[in-house]
PQR file of N, CA, C, O and H, with PARSE charges and radii, in Angstrom:
ATOM      1  N   MET A   1     162.490  57.953 144.150 -0.4000 1.5000
ATOM      2  CA  MET A   1     162.196  56.528 144.196 -0.0000 2.0000
ATOM      3  C   MET A   1     162.045  56.010 142.769  0.5500 1.7000
ATOM      4  O   MET A   1     161.425  56.667 141.933 -0.5500 1.4000
ATOM      5  N   THR A   2     162.595  54.858 142.491 -0.4000 1.5000
ATOM      6  CA  THR A   2     162.527  54.306 141.141 -0.0000 2.0000
ATOM      7  C   THR A   2     161.217  53.555 140.945  0.5500 1.7000
ATOM      8  O   THR A   2     160.524  53.225 141.907 -0.5500 1.4000
ATOM      9  H   THR A   2     163.099  54.324 143.170  0.4000 1.0000
ATOM     10  N   GLY A   3     160.893  53.292 139.693 -0.4000 1.5000
ATOM     11  CA  GLY A   3     159.683  52.537 139.388 -0.0000 2.0000
ATOM     12  C   GLY A   3     159.712  51.158 139.994  0.5500 1.7000
ATOM     13  O   GLY A   3     158.689  50.667 140.471 -0.5500 1.4000
ATOM     14  H   GLY A   3     161.456  53.560 138.912  0.4000 1.0000
ATOM     15  N   ARG A   4     160.876  50.521 139.982 -0.4000 1.5000
ATOM     16  CA  ARG A   4     161.003  49.177 140.542 -0.0000 2.0000
ATOM     17  C   ARG A   4     160.745  49.189 142.047  0.5500 1.7000
ATOM     18  O   ARG A   4     160.036  48.327 142.566 -0.5500 1.4000
ATOM     19  H   ARG A   4     161.707  50.921 139.594  0.4000 1.0000
ATOM     20  N   SER A   5     161.316  50.156 142.738 -0.4000 1.5000
ATOM     21  CA  SER A   5     161.109  50.260 144.184 -0.0000 2.0000
ATOM     22  C   SER A   5     159.644  50.510 144.503  0.5500 1.7000
ATOM     23  O   SER A   5     159.105  49.941 145.452 -0.5500 1.4000
ATOM     24  H   SER A   5     161.892  50.856 142.317  0.4000 1.0000
ATOM     25  N   ASP A   6     158.998  51.360 143.710 -0.4000 1.5000
ATOM     26  CA  ASP A   6     157.571  51.630 143.904 -0.0000 2.0000
ATOM     27  C   ASP A   6     156.758  50.349 143.781  0.5500 1.7000
ATOM     28  O   ASP A   6     155.896  50.064 144.612 -0.5500 1.4000
ATOM     29  H   ASP A   6     159.435  51.823 142.939  0.4000 1.0000
ATOM     30  N   ARG A   7     157.041  49.584 142.737 -0.4000 1.5000
ATOM     31  CA  ARG A   7     156.295  48.337 142.518 -0.0000 2.0000
ATOM     32  C   ARG A   7     156.529  47.356 143.651  0.5500 1.7000
ATOM     33  O   ARG A   7     155.603  46.676 144.092 -0.5500 1.4000
ATOM     34  H   ARG A   7     157.741  49.815 142.062  0.4000 1.0000
ATOM     35  N   GLN A   8     157.760  47.281 144.121 -0.4000 1.5000
ATOM     36  CA  GLN A   8     158.067  46.360 145.219 -0.0000 2.0000
ATOM     37  C   GLN A   8     157.332  46.765 146.491  0.5500 1.7000
ATOM     38  O   GLN A   8     156.819  45.906 147.208 -0.5500 1.4000
ATOM     39  H   GLN A   8     158.512  47.834 143.763  0.4000 1.0000
ATOM     40  N   GLN A   9     157.276  48.047 146.772 -0.4000 1.5000
ATOM     41  CA  GLN A   9     156.560  48.504 147.964 -0.0000 2.0000
ATOM     42  C   GLN A   9     155.067  48.246 147.849  0.5500 1.7000
ATOM     43  O   GLN A   9     154.428  47.818 148.810 -0.5500 1.4000
ATOM     44  H   GLN A   9     157.693  48.744 146.189  0.4000 1.0000
ATOM     45  N   ILE A  10     154.518  48.507 146.678 -0.4000 1.5000
ATOM     46  CA  ILE A  10     153.092  48.258 146.462 -0.0000 2.0000
ATOM     47  C   ILE A  10     152.791  46.770 146.609  0.5500 1.7000
ATOM     48  O   ILE A  10     151.807  46.393 147.246 -0.5500 1.4000
ATOM     49  H   ILE A  10     155.038  48.855 145.898  0.4000 1.0000
ATOM     50  N   ARG A  11     153.633  45.929 146.025 -0.4000 1.5000
ATOM     51  CA  ARG A  11     153.431  44.481 146.133 -0.0000 2.0000
ATOM     52  C   ARG A  11     153.502  44.034 147.590  0.5500 1.7000
ATOM     53  O   ARG A  11     152.665  43.256 148.047 -0.5500 1.4000
ATOM     54  H   ARG A  11     154.432  46.235 145.508  0.4000 1.0000
ATOM     55  N   SER A  12     154.487  44.519 148.306 -0.4000 1.5000
ATOM     56  CA  SER A  12     154.624  44.155 149.717 -0.0000 2.0000
ATOM     57  C   SER A  12     153.387  44.548 150.508  0.5500 1.7000
ATOM     58  O   SER A  12     152.897  43.774 151.330 -0.5500 1.4000
ATOM     59  H   SER A  12     155.167  45.152 147.934  0.4000 1.0000
ATOM     60  N   ARG A  13     152.887  45.738 150.263 -0.4000 1.5000
ATOM     61  CA  ARG A  13     151.679  46.208 150.947 -0.0000 2.0000
ATOM     62  C   ARG A  13     150.462  45.357 150.578  0.5500 1.7000
ATOM     63  O   ARG A  13     149.676  44.972 151.445 -0.5500 1.4000
ATOM     64  H   ARG A  13     153.285  46.367 149.596  0.4000 1.0000
ATOM     65  N   ARG A  14     150.316  45.069 149.286 -0.4000 1.5000
ATOM     66  CA  ARG A  14     149.154  44.305 148.823 -0.0000 2.0000
ATOM     67  C   ARG A  14     149.165  42.871 149.342  0.5500 1.7000
ATOM     68  O   ARG A  14     148.110  42.303 149.624 -0.5500 1.4000
ATOM     69  H   ARG A  14     150.954  45.382 148.582  0.4000 1.0000
ATOM     70  N   MET A  15     150.361  42.283 149.467 -0.4000 1.5000
ATOM     71  CA  MET A  15     150.454  40.896 149.924 -0.0000 2.0000
ATOM     72  C   MET A  15     150.060  40.729 151.384  0.5500 1.7000
ATOM     73  O   MET A  15     149.845  39.603 151.834 -0.5500 1.4000
ATOM     74  H   MET A  15     151.218  42.745 149.238  0.4000 1.0000
ATOM     75  N   THR A  16     149.960  41.829 152.139 -0.4000 1.5000
ATOM     76  CA  THR A  16     149.508  41.743 153.529 -0.0000 2.0000
ATOM     77  C   THR A  16     147.987  41.767 153.632  0.5500 1.7000
ATOM     78  O   THR A  16     147.439  41.522 154.707 -0.5500 1.4000
ATOM     79  H   THR A  16     150.135  42.743 151.773  0.4000 1.0000
ATOM     80  N   GLU A  17     147.302  42.058 152.534 -0.4000 1.5000
ATOM     81  CA  GLU A  17     145.839  42.102 152.541 -0.0000 2.0000
ATOM     82  C   GLU A  17     145.260  40.699 152.639  0.5500 1.7000
ATOM     83  O   GLU A  17     145.870  39.733 152.180 -0.5500 1.4000
ATOM     84  H   GLU A  17     147.747  42.257 151.661  0.4000 1.0000
ATOM     85  N   ALA A  18     144.080  40.591 153.241 -0.4000 1.5000
ATOM     86  CA  ALA A  18     143.410  39.300 153.393 -0.0000 2.0000
ATOM     87  C   ALA A  18     143.163  38.663 152.029  0.5500 1.7000
ATOM     88  O   ALA A  18     142.641  39.308 151.119 -0.5500 1.4000
ATOM     89  H   ALA A  18     143.584  41.375 153.614  0.4000 1.0000
ATOM     90  N   GLY A  19     143.540  37.401 151.893 -0.4000 1.5000
ATOM     91  CA  GLY A  19     143.304  36.652 150.668 -0.0000 2.0000
ATOM     92  C   GLY A  19     144.331  36.881 149.574  0.5500 1.7000
ATOM     93  O   GLY A  19     144.254  36.262 148.513 -0.5500 1.4000
ATOM     94  H   GLY A  19     143.964  36.877 152.632  0.4000 1.0000
ATOM     95  N   ALA A  20     145.285  37.756 149.817 -0.4000 1.5000
ATOM     96  CA  ALA A  20     146.259  38.084 148.763 -0.0000 2.0000
ATOM     97  C   ALA A  20     147.125  36.888 148.403  0.5500 1.7000
ATOM     98  O   ALA A  20     147.371  36.634 147.223 -0.5500 1.4000
ATOM     99  H   ALA A  20     145.348  38.259 150.679  0.4000 1.0000
ATOM    100  N   GLU A  21     147.588  36.151 149.401 -0.4000 1.5000
ATOM    101  CA  GLU A  21     148.445  34.999 149.109 -0.0000 2.0000
ATOM    102  C   GLU A  21     147.705  33.944 148.313  0.5500 1.7000
ATOM    103  O   GLU A  21     148.261  33.370 147.377 -0.5500 1.4000
ATOM    104  H   GLU A  21     147.388  36.357 150.359  0.4000 1.0000
ATOM    105  N   GLU A  22     146.450  33.680 148.674 -0.4000 1.5000
ATOM    106  CA  GLU A  22     145.658  32.685 147.951 -0.0000 2.0000
ATOM    107  C   GLU A  22     145.412  33.132 146.515  0.5500 1.7000
ATOM    108  O   GLU A  22     145.499  32.327 145.588 -0.5500 1.4000
ATOM    109  H   GLU A  22     145.998  34.146 149.434  0.4000 1.0000
ATOM    110  N   ALA A  23     145.105  34.408 146.330 -0.4000 1.5000
ATOM    111  CA  ALA A  23     144.867  34.922 144.984 -0.0000 2.0000
ATOM    112  C   ALA A  23     146.141  34.862 144.144  0.5500 1.7000
ATOM    113  O   ALA A  23     146.094  34.526 142.960 -0.5500 1.4000
ATOM    114  H   ALA A  23     145.034  35.062 147.083  0.4000 1.0000
ATOM    115  N   TYR A  24     147.267  35.186 144.752 -0.4000 1.5000
ATOM    116  CA  TYR A  24     148.542  35.131 144.048 -0.0000 2.0000
ATOM    117  C   TYR A  24     148.842  33.701 143.606  0.5500 1.7000
ATOM    118  O   TYR A  24     149.254  33.470 142.469 -0.5500 1.4000
ATOM    119  H   TYR A  24     147.306  35.459 145.713  0.4000 1.0000
ATOM    120  N   GLU A  25     148.636  32.749 144.503 -0.4000 1.5000
ATOM    121  CA  GLU A  25     148.900  31.342 144.184 -0.0000 2.0000
ATOM    122  C   GLU A  25     147.975  30.855 143.066  0.5500 1.7000
ATOM    123  O   GLU A  25     148.414  30.135 142.170 -0.5500 1.4000
ATOM    124  H   GLU A  25     148.301  32.936 145.426  0.4000 1.0000
ATOM    125  N   ALA A  26     146.701  31.244 143.116 -0.4000 1.5000
ATOM    126  CA  ALA A  26     145.753  30.854 142.070 -0.0000 2.0000
ATOM    127  C   ALA A  26     146.168  31.433 140.724  0.5500 1.7000
ATOM    128  O   ALA A  26     146.098  30.747 139.704 -0.5500 1.4000
ATOM    129  H   ALA A  26     146.345  31.829 143.845  0.4000 1.0000
ATOM    130  N   ALA A  27     146.599  32.686 140.715 -0.4000 1.5000
ATOM    131  CA  ALA A  27     147.048  33.313 139.467 -0.0000 2.0000
ATOM    132  C   ALA A  27     148.310  32.642 138.948  0.5500 1.7000
ATOM    133  O   ALA A  27     148.462  32.437 137.743 -0.5500 1.4000
ATOM    134  H   ALA A  27     146.656  33.243 141.543  0.4000 1.0000
ATOM    135  N   ARG A  28     149.211  32.301 139.854 -0.4000 1.5000
ATOM    136  CA  ARG A  28     150.462  31.644 139.453 -0.0000 2.0000
ATOM    137  C   ARG A  28     150.173  30.287 138.817  0.5500 1.7000
ATOM    138  O   ARG A  28     150.756  29.942 137.790 -0.5500 1.4000
ATOM    139  H   ARG A  28     149.088  32.467 140.832  0.4000 1.0000
ATOM    140  N   ILE A  29     149.272  29.519 139.428 -0.4000 1.5000
ATOM    141  CA  ILE A  29     148.922  28.205 138.886 -0.0000 2.0000
ATOM    142  C   ILE A  29     148.245  28.359 137.526  0.5500 1.7000
ATOM    143  O   ILE A  29     148.550  27.613 136.595 -0.5500 1.4000
ATOM    144  H   ILE A  29     148.798  29.799 140.263  0.4000 1.0000
ATOM    145  N   ALA A  30     147.334  29.315 137.406 -0.4000 1.5000
ATOM    146  CA  ALA A  30     146.661  29.542 136.120 -0.0000 2.0000
ATOM    147  C   ALA A  30     147.682  29.910 135.045  0.5500 1.7000
ATOM    148  O   ALA A  30     147.583  29.452 133.907 -0.5500 1.4000
ATOM    149  H   ALA A  30     147.086  29.921 138.162  0.4000 1.0000
ATOM    150  N   PHE A  31     148.649  30.724 135.404 -0.4000 1.5000
ATOM    151  CA  PHE A  31     149.706  31.093 134.460 -0.0000 2.0000
ATOM    152  C   PHE A  31     150.500  29.859 134.052  0.5500 1.7000
ATOM    153  O   PHE A  31     150.769  29.654 132.868 -0.5500 1.4000
ATOM    154  H   PHE A  31     148.729  31.096 136.329  0.4000 1.0000
ATOM    155  N   GLU A  32     150.873  29.040 135.027 -0.4000 1.5000
ATOM    156  CA  GLU A  32     151.646  27.838 134.721 -0.0000 2.0000
ATOM    157  C   GLU A  32     150.860  26.878 133.843  0.5500 1.7000
ATOM    158  O   GLU A  32     151.426  26.279 132.928 -0.5500 1.4000
ATOM    159  H   GLU A  32     150.654  29.207 135.988  0.4000 1.0000
ATOM    160  N   LEU A  33     149.581  26.722 134.100 -0.4000 1.5000
ATOM    161  CA  LEU A  33     148.767  25.825 133.280 -0.0000 2.0000
ATOM    162  C   LEU A  33     148.717  26.301 131.836  0.5500 1.7000
ATOM    163  O   LEU A  33     148.726  25.489 130.911 -0.5500 1.4000
ATOM    164  H   LEU A  33     149.121  27.208 134.843  0.4000 1.0000
ATOM    165  N   GLY A  34     148.664  27.595 131.643 -0.4000 1.5000
ATOM    166  CA  GLY A  34     148.608  28.133 130.289 -0.0000 2.0000
ATOM    167  C   GLY A  34     149.952  28.159 129.601  0.5500 1.7000
ATOM    168  O   GLY A  34     150.016  28.163 128.372 -0.5500 1.4000
ATOM    169  H   GLY A  34     148.657  28.255 132.394  0.4000 1.0000
ATOM    170  N   ARG A  35     151.022  28.177 130.364 -0.4000 1.5000
ATOM    171  CA  ARG A  35     152.342  28.335 129.770 -0.0000 2.0000
ATOM    172  C   ARG A  35     153.140  27.043 129.684  0.5500 1.7000
ATOM    173  O   ARG A  35     153.718  26.734 128.642 -0.5500 1.4000
ATOM    174  H   ARG A  35     150.969  28.174 131.363  0.4000 1.0000
ATOM    175  N   SER A  36     153.171  26.302 130.757 -0.4000 1.5000
ATOM    176  CA  SER A  36     154.025  25.111 130.770 -0.0000 2.0000
ATOM    177  C   SER A  36     153.444  24.025 131.679  0.5500 1.7000
ATOM    178  O   SER A  36     153.947  23.801 132.781 -0.5500 1.4000
ATOM    179  H   SER A  36     152.701  26.553 131.604  0.4000 1.0000
ATOM    180  N   PRO A  37     152.400  23.360 131.223 -0.5600 1.5000
ATOM    181  CA  PRO A  37     151.830  22.314 132.077  0.2800 2.0000
ATOM    182  C   PRO A  37     152.804  21.144 132.230  0.5500 1.7000
ATOM    183  O   PRO A  37     153.088  20.431 131.267 -0.5500 1.4000
ATOM    184  N   THR A  38     153.293  20.964 133.403 -0.4000 1.5000
ATOM    185  CA  THR A  38     154.194  19.865 133.704 -0.0000 2.0000
ATOM    186  C   THR A  38     153.530  18.979 134.748  0.5500 1.7000
ATOM    187  O   THR A  38     152.439  19.292 135.224 -0.5500 1.4000
ATOM    188  H   THR A  38     153.063  21.543 134.185  0.4000 1.0000
ATOM    189  N   ILE A  39     154.163  17.905 135.098 -0.4000 1.5000
ATOM    190  CA  ILE A  39     153.605  17.007 136.107 -0.0000 2.0000
ATOM    191  C   ILE A  39     153.514  17.704 137.463  0.5500 1.7000
ATOM    192  O   ILE A  39     152.693  17.322 138.297 -0.5500 1.4000
ATOM    193  H   ILE A  39     155.049  17.651 134.712  0.4000 1.0000
ATOM    194  N   GLN A  40     154.337  18.707 137.691 -0.4000 1.5000
ATOM    195  CA  GLN A  40     154.304  19.421 138.963 -0.0000 2.0000
ATOM    196  C   GLN A  40     152.987  20.177 139.159  0.5500 1.7000
ATOM    197  O   GLN A  40     152.490  20.270 140.281 -0.5500 1.4000
ATOM    198  H   GLN A  40     155.004  19.017 137.014  0.4000 1.0000
ATOM    199  N   VAL A  41     152.429  20.708 138.091 -0.4000 1.5000
ATOM    200  CA  VAL A  41     151.189  21.474 138.205 -0.0000 2.0000
ATOM    201  C   VAL A  41     150.044  20.584 138.695  0.5500 1.7000
ATOM    202  O   VAL A  41     149.381  20.947 139.667 -0.5500 1.4000
ATOM    203  H   VAL A  41     152.833  20.633 137.179  0.4000 1.0000
ATOM    204  N   PRO A  42     149.785  19.435 138.065 -0.5600 1.5000
ATOM    205  CA  PRO A  42     148.712  18.579 138.595  0.2800 2.0000
ATOM    206  C   PRO A  42     148.987  18.120 140.031  0.5500 1.7000
ATOM    207  O   PRO A  42     148.053  17.965 140.817 -0.5500 1.4000
ATOM    208  N   LYS A  43     150.240  17.906 140.373 -0.4000 1.5000
ATOM    209  CA  LYS A  43     150.561  17.517 141.748 -0.0000 2.0000
ATOM    210  C   LYS A  43     150.136  18.603 142.717  0.5500 1.7000
ATOM    211  O   LYS A  43     149.563  18.310 143.767 -0.5500 1.4000
ATOM    212  H   LYS A  43     150.999  18.033 139.734  0.4000 1.0000
ATOM    213  N   ARG A  44     150.409  19.845 142.381 -0.4000 1.5000
ATOM    214  CA  ARG A  44     150.032  20.954 143.260 -0.0000 2.0000
ATOM    215  C   ARG A  44     148.516  21.117 143.310  0.5500 1.7000
ATOM    216  O   ARG A  44     147.945  21.381 144.368 -0.5500 1.4000
ATOM    217  H   ARG A  44     150.874  20.083 141.529  0.4000 1.0000
ATOM    218  N   LEU A  45     147.873  20.958 142.156 -0.4000 1.5000
ATOM    219  CA  LEU A  45     146.415  21.077 142.136 -0.0000 2.0000
ATOM    220  C   LEU A  45     145.759  19.977 142.965  0.5500 1.7000
ATOM    221  O   LEU A  45     144.716  20.198 143.581 -0.5500 1.4000
ATOM    222  H   LEU A  45     148.337  20.744 141.297  0.4000 1.0000
ATOM    223  N   ALA A  46     146.362  18.804 142.981 -0.4000 1.5000
ATOM    224  CA  ALA A  46     145.806  17.684 143.743 -0.0000 2.0000
ATOM    225  C   ALA A  46     145.821  17.951 145.237  0.5500 1.7000
ATOM    226  O   ALA A  46     145.052  17.343 145.981 -0.5500 1.4000
ATOM    227  H   ALA A  46     147.209  18.624 142.481  0.4000 1.0000
ATOM    228  N   LYS A  47     146.674  18.839 145.683 -0.4000 1.5000
ATOM    229  CA  LYS A  47     146.751  19.171 147.107 -0.0000 2.0000
ATOM    230  C   LYS A  47     145.717  20.203 147.528  0.5500 1.7000
ATOM    231  O   LYS A  47     145.586  20.497 148.717 -0.5500 1.4000
ATOM    232  H   LYS A  47     147.299  19.333 145.079  0.4000 1.0000
ATOM    233  N   ALA A  48     144.985  20.754 146.576 -0.4000 1.5000
ATOM    234  CA  ALA A  48     143.996  21.790 146.894 -0.0000 2.0000
ATOM    235  C   ALA A  48     142.898  21.218 147.778  0.5500 1.7000
ATOM    236  O   ALA A  48     142.447  20.093 147.560 -0.5500 1.4000
ATOM    237  H   ALA A  48     145.091  20.515 145.611  0.4000 1.0000
ATOM    238  N   PRO A  49     142.466  21.983 148.774 -0.5600 1.5000
ATOM    239  CA  PRO A  49     141.408  21.491 149.659  0.2800 2.0000
ATOM    240  C   PRO A  49     140.070  21.411 148.918  0.5500 1.7000
ATOM    241  O   PRO A  49     139.801  22.191 148.004 -0.5500 1.4000
ATOM    242  N   ASP A  50     139.256  20.470 149.324 -0.4000 1.5000
ATOM    243  CA  ASP A  50     137.911  20.296 148.760 -0.0000 2.0000
ATOM    244  C   ASP A  50     137.908  20.043 147.259  0.5500 1.7000
ATOM    245  O   ASP A  50     136.986  20.456 146.555 -0.5500 1.4000
ATOM    246  H   ASP A  50     139.474  19.836 150.066  0.4000 1.0000
ATOM    247  N   VAL A  51     138.940  19.365 146.772 -0.4000 1.5000
ATOM    248  CA  VAL A  51     139.026  19.044 145.349 -0.0000 2.0000
ATOM    249  C   VAL A  51     139.326  17.562 145.200  0.5500 1.7000
ATOM    250  O   VAL A  51     140.210  17.030 145.872 -0.5500 1.4000
ATOM    251  H   VAL A  51     139.689  19.030 147.344  0.4000 1.0000
ATOM    252  N   GLU A  52     138.602  16.911 144.335 -0.4000 1.5000
ATOM    253  CA  GLU A  52     138.889  15.518 144.014 -0.0000 2.0000
ATOM    254  C   GLU A  52     139.658  15.488 142.708  0.5500 1.7000
ATOM    255  O   GLU A  52     139.185  15.996 141.691 -0.5500 1.4000
ATOM    256  H   GLU A  52     137.884  17.344 143.790  0.4000 1.0000
ATOM    257  N   SER A  53     140.831  14.900 142.733 -0.4000 1.5000
ATOM    258  CA  SER A  53     141.657  14.818 141.529 -0.0000 2.0000
ATOM    259  C   SER A  53     141.350  13.526 140.793  0.5500 1.7000
ATOM    260  O   SER A  53     141.246  12.460 141.399 -0.5500 1.4000
ATOM    261  H   SER A  53     141.215  14.487 143.559  0.4000 1.0000
ATOM    262  N   MET A  54     141.205  13.634 139.472 -0.4000 1.5000
ATOM    263  CA  MET A  54     140.944  12.459 138.658 -0.0000 2.0000
ATOM    264  C   MET A  54     141.799  12.522 137.402  0.5500 1.7000
ATOM    265  O   MET A  54     141.936  13.572 136.775 -0.5500 1.4000
ATOM    266  H   MET A  54     141.289  14.500 138.980  0.4000 1.0000
ATOM    267  N   VAL A  55     142.362  11.396 137.052 -0.4000 1.5000
ATOM    268  CA  VAL A  55     143.127  11.277 135.810 -0.0000 2.0000
ATOM    269  C   VAL A  55     142.493  10.171 135.000  0.5500 1.7000
ATOM    270  O   VAL A  55     142.221   9.092 135.525 -0.5500 1.4000
ATOM    271  H   VAL A  55     142.250  10.542 137.561  0.4000 1.0000
ATOM    272  N   ARG A  56     142.256  10.424 133.734 -0.4000 1.5000
ATOM    273  CA  ARG A  56     141.608   9.412 132.884 -0.0000 2.0000
ATOM    274  C   ARG A  56     142.505   9.123 131.701  0.5500 1.7000
ATOM    275  O   ARG A  56     142.898  10.032 130.970 -0.5500 1.4000
ATOM    276  H   ARG A  56     142.477  11.301 133.306  0.4000 1.0000
ATOM    277  N   LEU A  57     142.824   7.865 131.517 -0.4000 1.5000
ATOM    278  CA  LEU A  57     143.580   7.423 130.349 -0.0000 2.0000
ATOM    279  C   LEU A  57     142.687   6.509 129.531  0.5500 1.7000
ATOM    280  O   LEU A  57     142.077   5.586 130.071 -0.5500 1.4000
ATOM    281  H   LEU A  57     142.505   7.127 132.111  0.4000 1.0000
ATOM    282  N   ALA A  58     142.608   6.759 128.253 -0.4000 1.5000
ATOM    283  CA  ALA A  58     141.734   5.966 127.397 -0.0000 2.0000
ATOM    284  C   ALA A  58     142.496   5.648 126.098  0.5500 1.7000
ATOM    285  O   ALA A  58     143.297   6.457 125.630 -0.5500 1.4000
ATOM    286  H   ALA A  58     143.103   7.509 127.815  0.4000 1.0000
ATOM    287  N   PRO A  59     142.244   4.489 125.534 -0.5600 1.5000
ATOM    288  CA  PRO A  59     142.909   4.169 124.273  0.2800 2.0000
ATOM    289  C   PRO A  59     142.385   5.055 123.140  0.5500 1.7000
ATOM    290  O   PRO A  59     141.239   5.505 123.163 -0.5500 1.4000
ATOM    291  N   HIS A  60     143.232   5.288 122.169 -0.4000 1.5000
ATOM    292  CA  HIS A  60     142.813   6.053 120.994 -0.0000 2.0000
ATOM    293  C   HIS A  60     141.765   5.245 120.249  0.5500 1.7000
ATOM    294  O   HIS A  60     141.840   4.017 120.203 -0.5500 1.4000
ATOM    295  H   HIS A  60     144.162   4.922 122.150  0.4000 1.0000
ATOM    296  N   THR A  61     140.805   5.916 119.677 -0.4000 1.5000
ATOM    297  CA  THR A  61     139.807   5.226 118.858 -0.0000 2.0000
ATOM    298  C   THR A  61     140.354   5.063 117.453  0.5500 1.7000
ATOM    299  O   THR A  61     141.175   5.863 117.003 -0.5500 1.4000
ATOM    300  H   THR A  61     140.744   6.913 119.714  0.4000 1.0000
ATOM    301  N   ALA A  62     139.914   4.055 116.779 -0.4000 1.5000
ATOM    302  CA  ALA A  62     140.361   3.816 115.414 -0.0000 2.0000
ATOM    303  C   ALA A  62     139.863   4.947 114.507  0.5500 1.7000
ATOM    304  O   ALA A  62     138.711   5.371 114.592 -0.5500 1.4000
ATOM    305  H   ALA A  62     139.247   3.405 117.145  0.4000 1.0000
ATOM    306  N   ALA A  63     140.747   5.414 113.652 -0.4000 1.5000
ATOM    307  CA  ALA A  63     140.379   6.543 112.753 -0.0000 2.0000
ATOM    308  C   ALA A  63     139.658   6.047 111.543  0.5500 1.7000
ATOM    309  O   ALA A  63     139.274   6.841 110.684 -0.5500 1.4000
ATOM    310  H   ALA A  63     141.683   5.070 113.583  0.4000 1.0000
TER
END
């Protein structure tokens, strides 16, 4: 068995565990926020249950 096949089997097994999908999604979002925050990320975060989304725009202060 190759290393890739081993990893795929382990991942498949782990994804059947309780809470695995939610944890995977949370890790994916955290990765995206750190790597490439786009408008899609806040849109997905806004859909999270029990979360109030807020966006604040303020003028720059004079330097």
